[in-house]
N, C-alpha and C positions, 0 to 999 in steps of 0.2 A: 520327811525321816528315811534312813538312808536302811536297807534291806539287813545291813547287818544288825542296826538299832532293831527293827523292827524283832529278828530271831533272838536280839537277845530280851528283851522283854518279855516276848513269848513262851521264851525257855525260863526265866524265873519268876515268872508271874502263873503262868496256865501249865497246865496240861490237855492231850486231846479228851481223855474224859472229863475232864470240866469243864469244859465248851460243851460237849453233849449234855452232861447234866443241866449246863443254864438252858442251852436250848429245850431241852424240855419242859423242863419251866417255865419260860416263854412260852410253848405253844401250850399247856395248860390256860395259860392268860391270856394267849391272843389269840388261840384258833390258830389252824394250819393256813389261813389267810393273810393273818396279821405276822406272821417268823417270817425273818429274815436275817440275816449276819447282822444288819447292820442293827436291831432290834436285841439279838443275841449280845454283841458288844458291849452296848446301853448297859444292858442289865449285868455285864462284867465290870465294866468301867473302865473299859479298854478302848483303845482305837479298833476300826472296822477290819485294817489289815490283822491287826493282831488274830482274830479268829478265823481269818483264812488263813492265817499262817499253819495252823494245826486244820482245820478242813478242807482248804483249797477253795473251795467252790459251795456255793448253796447246796447247789444234786450234792454233794459228797457228805455236806452234812446230814441232811436229808435220810441219805443210804444208813449212816453210822447211829443217828439216830432210832429208824427202824428196826436195828439190827439191838441196839440197844432196849427197846419195848420189847422183843424175843428172847432176850437175854433177860429178863426176869420169868420165864417159864421153868418152874423145876420139875426136875425126873425122877425126886422119891417116891416109893410107893406106890406108881406106878402098876395096873393089872399085869398079873403074867399071863392069864390069854390076851391071845392076839387082839380079838377084836375090841372086847372090852379097854384095852389098851390104844389102840385108834379112837375109838369113841372119849376116853380120858385129855389125851392127847391134844384130840380138835377142841374140846373145853376148854382147858389150861388155853389153849392157841387163842380162843374168843375172849376170856377174861382177863386175857394180857392185854388186846386191843383196845376193851373196853375202859381198863383201867386207866387208857391216856385220851385225853382229848382230842378229836379226831383221830384217832387211832390207826384206825382200818384205813379212813383214806392217806394217813400219811408211810403205812406200808405198803398199799397200792401201789403209789407211784414212784417205789425202788427197784433196782435192778439187787435181785437175794441171794447176790457172792459175798457173804458176810458168815462171818465163823455162827455166831446167835442162831442165824439164819437158817444155816446149814443144819448144822448140830440139831435143831427142829424138824426138817425135815428128813435127816437121815434117822432117826426115830420113827417118825411116822413109817418112812418107807419100810422098816425092819418089820413095823408092827402090822405091815399089810401083808408081806411077804410070807410073814408066820400066819399072817389066817389062811393063806393057799395061794394066793394073787399071782400069777406070773410076773416076770420084771416090767413088759410093757404097762399091765395092769395096772401093779402096784405103785407105777412112774407117776401115769395119767390119773389114777385114785388122786394120788397125792395134789397135782393140778387141780383137779375140780374140787377138792376139799378146799384147796387154799382161795381159789376162786369163790365158791361157795359162801365161804367161811366170810372173807371182807367184804363181798356186795350185802349181806345179809348187816353184818355189822355197819357199814356205812350207811346203809339206811334207816339201823335203830339208833344210830348217834345223830343223825341228821333229821329225827322224824319232829314232824311238830307235838306240840304238848297234847294230850289227851283228850284238851276239852278243847280242839281245835275241830270244828267241826265242817270244817270247807270239804271235803271230801264226800262226806255225808247230805250236804247239799247239793253237788255238784252229780252224783250218781243220781238219778231220776230211772225210776221204773221202769216208764215207759219208753225211754231212749236208753239204758242199759240194762235190760233186764237181766240177763247175766251174772252181769256185776253185782248187782243191788240184791238177788240171792243172797252171795257171799260175803257182804258187805262186812258180816257183824265177824267173820273170821280177818279183814283186813287190820282192824286196830291196832294201837299203838304198843297194846296189850299182850300181843304176840307173839312177841317174838321169840320168845325162848320156847314153847311149842313148834312154830315154824324153825327153830332149829335144828328139833330134833327129830322133826318129821325130815327136812330135807337131808340133815347126815343120815336117816336109814332110808333114804330113797338111796342117796350113793352105793351105801355100804350093802345095801338088795342085792346089787350087783356081782357082789366077791362069790365064789364056792360056797356053796350050803356047809 
């Protein structure tokens, strides 16, 4: 197939948005490890070159997918007060990641210079500035919040079944006495509380 034919087919049958939507559906079915431009092309019933015409590379496709995930974050009805607004924005970010299989791993592996990603960051920085942070603190707290949410959510999305007892069997009181003391707080049911605890710890450094 010539380049012109690929271009004509791409123009006639698909848009970039349709390719990204199909990629997200493929992600739900196969997970991040099973995602490829070929798998997306198969889902759409087109040649792989047609998908690549719209997204250029798999890396670029992942960037656009990650930005689409953040595009689901809504900004209506945000709290007027700055710190509650930071908390609500961060919670909405986490929920957007959790709404997609391997959502946190997808977003963590991409460069964040995309419209929806920048819009979220702008809202978060604005709220931090309004809370009294200086410019450096607002910027670095935004990064810290981002790293924390991505890391915790990746762990949550890859956590074993709650009936998996490998950790309980591996942590022995004689060999890991400190871990054994806190073992009850490391289970898969603790993610919501850990999210709140971690966010509280990060925001505690802001001006009172």
